[in-house]
C-alpha positions as CSV (number, residue, x, y, z in Angstrom):
1,M,14.5,-61.7,-176.6
2,P,14.5,-64.2,-179.5
3,S,17.0,-67.0,-178.7
4,V,17.7,-70.6,-179.7
5,P,16.0,-73.0,-177.3
6,N,18.3,-75.6,-175.8
7,Y,21.5,-74.2,-177.3
8,I,24.4,-74.8,-174.9
9,H,27.5,-72.7,-175.0
10,V,30.5,-74.9,-174.0
11,P,33.7,-72.8,-173.7
12,G,36.8,-73.9,-175.7
13,H,40.3,-72.9,-176.8
14,H,39.8,-71.9,-180.4
15,C,37.0,-70.0,-182.0
16,G,36.3,-72.1,-185.1
17,S,36.6,-75.5,-183.5
18,T,34.5,-74.4,-180.5
19,A,31.8,-73.0,-182.7
20,L,31.8,-76.1,-184.9
21,R,31.6,-78.4,-181.8
22,N,28.8,-76.4,-180.3
23,L,26.9,-76.2,-183.5
24,L,27.1,-80.0,-184.0
25,G,26.3,-80.6,-180.4
26,F,23.1,-78.7,-180.8
27,H,22.2,-81.0,-183.6
28,G,23.0,-84.1,-181.5
29,V,26.5,-85.0,-182.6
30,E,29.0,-84.9,-179.7
31,I,32.7,-84.6,-180.6
32,S,35.8,-83.0,-179.0
33,E,37.0,-79.6,-179.9
34,E,40.3,-81.1,-181.0
35,M,38.5,-83.5,-183.4
36,A,36.5,-80.6,-184.9
37,F,39.8,-78.7,-185.4
38,G,41.6,-81.7,-187.0
39,L,38.6,-82.6,-189.2
40,G,38.8,-79.1,-190.6
41,A,42.5,-79.6,-191.4
42,G,42.9,-76.7,-189.0
43,A,46.7,-76.6,-188.5
44,C,48.4,-74.6,-191.2
45,F,50.6,-71.5,-191.4
46,Y,50.5,-68.1,-193.1
47,Y,53.0,-65.2,-192.8
48,V,52.7,-61.9,-194.6
49,A,54.1,-58.4,-194.4
50,L,51.3,-55.8,-194.5
51,E,53.1,-52.5,-194.6
52,Q,49.9,-50.5,-194.5
53,A,48.4,-52.4,-191.6
54,S,49.2,-52.8,-187.9
55,P,51.0,-55.0,-187.0
56,T,53.0,-55.0,-190.2
57,R,54.2,-58.6,-189.7
58,W,51.2,-60.9,-189.4
59,F,51.2,-64.7,-189.1
60,N,48.8,-67.4,-188.0
61,G,49.0,-71.1,-187.4
62,R,45.6,-72.2,-188.6
63,T,43.9,-72.6,-192.0
64,A,41.8,-69.7,-193.3
65,R,39.0,-72.1,-194.4
66,L,38.4,-74.3,-191.3
67,E,34.6,-74.4,-191.5
68,E,34.5,-74.8,-195.3
69,T,37.1,-77.6,-195.2
70,F,35.3,-79.4,-192.3
71,S,32.1,-79.5,-194.3
72,E,33.9,-80.6,-197.5
73,L,35.9,-83.4,-195.9
74,T,33.3,-84.8,-193.6
75,G,30.2,-84.4,-195.8
76,A,28.6,-82.6,-192.9
77,A,25.7,-80.6,-194.2
78,L,26.9,-77.1,-193.5
79,E,25.9,-74.5,-195.9
80,M,28.0,-71.3,-196.3
81,R,26.3,-68.1,-197.5
82,T,27.9,-64.7,-198.1
83,F,26.3,-61.2,-198.4
84,E,27.1,-57.8,-199.8
85,Q,27.5,-55.1,-197.2
86,G,24.9,-52.4,-196.7
87,D,21.7,-54.2,-198.0
88,G,20.8,-55.7,-194.6
89,D,20.5,-59.3,-196.0
90,A,23.4,-60.6,-193.9
91,W,21.6,-59.7,-190.6
92,E,18.1,-60.8,-191.9
93,A,19.5,-64.2,-192.9
94,A,21.1,-64.8,-189.5
95,R,18.2,-63.4,-187.6
96,S,15.7,-65.7,-189.4
97,E,17.7,-68.7,-188.4
98,V,17.5,-67.8,-184.7
99,D,13.8,-67.0,-185.1
100,A,13.4,-70.6,-186.5
101,G,15.2,-72.0,-183.4
102,R,18.5,-72.7,-185.0
103,P,22.0,-71.3,-184.1
104,V,24.1,-69.9,-186.9
105,L,27.9,-69.7,-187.1
106,L,29.3,-66.3,-188.2
107,L,32.8,-65.3,-189.3
108,T,33.9,-61.9,-187.9
109,D,36.8,-59.6,-187.4
110,L,37.0,-59.5,-183.6
111,Y,38.3,-55.9,-183.7
112,Y,34.7,-54.8,-184.0
113,L,33.1,-57.1,-181.4
114,D,32.3,-55.1,-178.3
115,H,33.6,-57.7,-175.8
116,Y,37.1,-57.4,-177.3
117,G,37.6,-53.6,-177.2
118,N,39.2,-52.8,-180.5
119,S,42.5,-54.5,-179.6
120,A,43.7,-55.6,-183.0
121,H,42.2,-56.7,-186.3
122,F,41.8,-60.5,-186.4
123,P,39.5,-61.6,-189.3
124,G,37.9,-65.0,-189.6
125,H,37.0,-65.2,-185.9
126,A,34.1,-67.6,-185.6
127,V,31.1,-67.1,-183.2
128,V,27.7,-68.6,-182.9
129,L,24.6,-66.3,-182.9
130,A,22.3,-67.7,-180.2
131,G,20.0,-64.8,-179.6
132,Y,19.4,-61.1,-180.1
133,D,17.2,-58.1,-179.2
134,D,16.6,-54.7,-180.7
135,E,20.1,-53.5,-180.0
136,V,22.5,-56.3,-179.5
137,A,23.4,-59.8,-180.7
138,H,24.1,-62.5,-178.1
139,L,27.1,-64.5,-179.2
140,S,28.6,-67.9,-178.1
141,D,32.3,-67.1,-178.3
142,T,35.2,-69.4,-177.5
143,G,36.5,-69.2,-173.9
144,F,33.9,-66.8,-172.4
145,A,31.8,-68.5,-169.8
146,Q,28.6,-66.8,-170.8
147,L,27.1,-65.4,-174.1
148,Q,28.6,-62.1,-175.0
149,A,26.6,-59.0,-176.3
150,T,27.7,-57.0,-179.3
151,K,25.7,-54.1,-180.8
152,L,24.0,-55.1,-184.1
153,E,25.8,-52.3,-186.0
154,N,29.2,-53.5,-184.8
155,L,28.4,-57.1,-185.6
156,D,27.7,-56.0,-189.2
157,K,31.1,-54.3,-189.3
158,A,32.7,-57.4,-188.0
159,R,31.1,-59.6,-190.6
160,H,32.1,-57.3,-193.5
161,S,35.7,-56.4,-192.4
162,Q,38.0,-55.9,-195.4
163,H,41.2,-56.5,-193.6
164,P,43.7,-57.7,-196.2
165,A,44.6,-60.9,-194.3
166,Y,41.0,-62.3,-194.8
167,P,38.3,-60.0,-196.3
168,L,34.8,-61.0,-195.2
169,S,31.5,-60.9,-196.9
170,G,29.0,-61.6,-194.2
171,H,30.1,-65.3,-194.1
172,M,27.7,-67.5,-192.2
173,F,27.2,-71.3,-191.8
174,T,24.1,-73.2,-191.0
175,A,23.5,-76.9,-190.4
176,T,21.2,-78.1,-193.1
177,G,21.1,-81.9,-192.6
178,S,22.2,-84.9,-190.5
179,V,25.7,-86.1,-189.8
180,T,26.8,-89.2,-187.9
181,P,29.9,-89.8,-185.6
182,E,30.9,-92.7,-188.0
183,Q,30.8,-90.3,-190.9
184,L,33.2,-87.9,-189.1
185,R,35.5,-90.7,-188.1
186,E,35.9,-91.9,-191.6
187,A,37.1,-88.5,-192.7
188,I,40.2,-88.4,-190.4
189,P,42.7,-89.8,-193.0
190,A,41.6,-87.3,-195.6
191,A,41.8,-84.4,-193.1
192,I,45.3,-85.3,-192.1
193,E,46.3,-85.6,-195.7
194,R,44.8,-82.2,-196.5
195,A,46.6,-80.5,-193.7
196,A,50.0,-82.1,-194.6
197,K,49.6,-81.2,-198.2
198,A,48.9,-77.6,-197.4
199,M,52.1,-77.4,-195.4
200,V,54.5,-79.2,-197.8
201,E,52.9,-78.1,-201.1
202,P,51.7,-74.6,-200.1
203,E,49.0,-72.9,-202.0
204,F,50.7,-69.5,-201.8
205,R,54.4,-69.9,-202.2
206,D,56.4,-68.0,-199.6
207,F,53.2,-66.9,-197.8
208,S,51.8,-70.2,-196.6
209,G,52.9,-73.7,-195.4
210,L,56.5,-74.6,-194.6
211,D,57.8,-72.0,-197.0
212,A,56.2,-69.3,-194.8
213,V,57.5,-70.9,-191.7
214,R,61.0,-70.8,-193.1
215,R,60.6,-67.2,-194.2
216,L,59.5,-66.3,-190.7
217,A,62.6,-68.0,-189.3
218,A,64.8,-66.1,-191.7
219,E,63.2,-62.7,-191.0
220,A,61.9,-62.6,-187.4
221,G,65.2,-61.8,-185.7
222,S,65.7,-58.7,-187.9
223,W,62.3,-57.1,-187.5
224,P,63.7,-54.1,-185.6
225,E,65.8,-53.2,-188.7
226,A,62.8,-53.9,-191.1
227,T,59.9,-52.2,-189.5
228,E,59.2,-49.3,-187.1
229,D,56.4,-51.3,-185.2
230,W,58.8,-54.1,-184.2
231,Q,57.6,-53.9,-180.6
232,W,53.9,-54.5,-181.6
233,C,54.9,-57.2,-184.1
234,A,56.7,-59.0,-181.3
235,R,53.8,-58.7,-178.9
236,F,51.4,-59.8,-181.6
237,G,53.6,-62.7,-182.4
238,Y,53.5,-63.8,-178.8
239,Q,49.7,-63.5,-178.8
240,V,49.0,-65.5,-182.0
241,I,51.2,-68.3,-180.8
242,E,50.1,-68.6,-177.1
243,R,46.8,-66.6,-176.8
244,R,44.1,-65.5,-179.2
245,G,42.4,-68.9,-179.2
246,T,45.3,-71.1,-180.3
247,G,45.3,-73.5,-177.3
248,G,49.0,-72.9,-177.0
249,G,51.9,-73.6,-179.3
250,A,50.5,-72.0,-182.5
251,F,47.6,-74.5,-182.5
252,R,50.0,-77.5,-182.6
253,L,49.1,-78.5,-179.0
254,M,45.5,-78.9,-180.1
255,Y,46.6,-80.7,-183.3
256,S,48.7,-83.1,-181.2
257,R,45.7,-84.0,-179.2
258,F,43.6,-84.6,-182.4
259,L,46.4,-86.9,-183.7
260,E,46.4,-88.8,-180.4
261,E,42.6,-89.2,-180.4
262,A,42.9,-90.4,-184.0
263,G,45.5,-92.9,-182.9
264,H,48.1,-91.4,-185.2
265,P,51.9,-91.9,-184.4
266,E,52.9,-88.3,-185.2
267,A,51.2,-86.9,-182.1
268,P,54.5,-86.5,-180.3
269,L,56.0,-84.6,-183.2
270,A,53.1,-82.2,-183.1
271,A,53.6,-81.8,-179.3
272,E,57.3,-81.1,-179.9
273,A,56.4,-78.5,-182.6
274,A,54.0,-76.9,-180.1
275,A,56.8,-76.7,-177.5
276,R,59.2,-75.0,-180.0
277,W,56.5,-72.4,-180.9
278,T,56.0,-71.7,-177.2
279,D,59.7,-71.1,-176.9
280,L,59.4,-68.5,-179.7
281,A,56.4,-66.9,-178.1
282,T,58.4,-66.5,-174.9
283,A,61.2,-64.9,-176.8
284,F,58.8,-62.5,-178.6
285,H,57.2,-61.5,-175.3
286,A,60.5,-60.7,-173.7
287,A,61.6,-58.6,-176.6
288,S,58.3,-56.7,-176.7
289,E,58.8,-55.6,-173.1
290,R,61.8,-53.4,-174.1
291,E,61.3,-49.8,-175.4
292,D,64.4,-50.3,-177.5
293,P,65.4,-53.5,-179.3
294,D,67.8,-55.6,-177.3
295,P,70.2,-57.4,-179.7
296,A,70.5,-60.4,-177.3
297,L,66.7,-60.9,-177.2
298,W,66.4,-60.6,-180.9
299,R,69.1,-63.2,-181.4
300,S,67.1,-65.5,-179.1
301,I,64.1,-64.9,-181.4
302,D,66.2,-65.9,-184.4
303,T,67.3,-69.1,-182.7
304,A,63.8,-70.0,-181.5
305,A,62.3,-69.3,-184.9
306,H,64.7,-71.6,-186.6
307,R,64.1,-74.4,-184.0
308,A,60.3,-74.0,-184.6
309,A,60.9,-74.3,-188.3
310,E,62.9,-77.5,-187.9
311,A,60.2,-79.0,-185.7
312,E,57.5,-78.0,-188.2
313,N,59.5,-79.7,-191.0
314,R,59.8,-82.9,-189.1
315,L,56.1,-83.0,-188.3
316,W,54.7,-82.2,-191.7
317,T,57.1,-84.1,-193.9
318,S,56.4,-87.2,-191.7
319,L,52.6,-86.7,-192.0
320,A,53.0,-86.3,-195.7
321,G,55.0,-89.5,-195.9
322,Q,58.2,-87.8,-197.1
């Protein structure tokens, strides 16, 4: 089986930061997962209604462009390539890297990966291709203790998912040059500034940043009146706050540890925001356990969502110097 010699899979909390840390570690640069996350300006927020998808209410607490932003801000020599579906070039490019003894970071929709079992679409999930054979790819994936196997045809589907939240075009990243710990450390202020700006001056008004957080707070408590799949929306909301690689608290717990490692005074504000998101996740989980919407539980969701929005506002306006 072709595989990358000396590649070490170290499990982590979040897919992108784990993949980045492991990829850099292979090339001799050791950093924490939290530092990789923070240097990619990883903490962000998106909230959209997707009436033709499931769940119809979809939100996420991290940036959509973690790997690209990490490369841009740090000067780390990561090259991104994309490919059209159906011509085989995406697999050939990834395979050739492994044949040359180099791991490659791939973006996928985990719905198609065999070791997740078609649970729900979640595009942008990062894995590292560390080996393959005639039938399966061997992937280094977040919290799994060992490499995971996915059929080659399913990996191709995962790399070209057209889910509206984040359409993929065979995205892959390779390390093409050297990077030093000093180079990464110097990028910390710019990374914090980038994350704060994305939250207080959102790229997509109403759908990202603090605007999206406020809209979630305004709408979440009334999901049962707005959509038939309110139960799945609530369960998915719980999952994307506490599970699905967030490290807890909608990625804010990881971000607080990044700020602490960076010596930044807003670390406690990020920890407080994480706690408020966890409160909301708990409320979502309780509501999702009922076959019919319980008004008291949905009032708890409304309260928790507004408290999370208040904590987010304190964190990001402080980081932005407002």
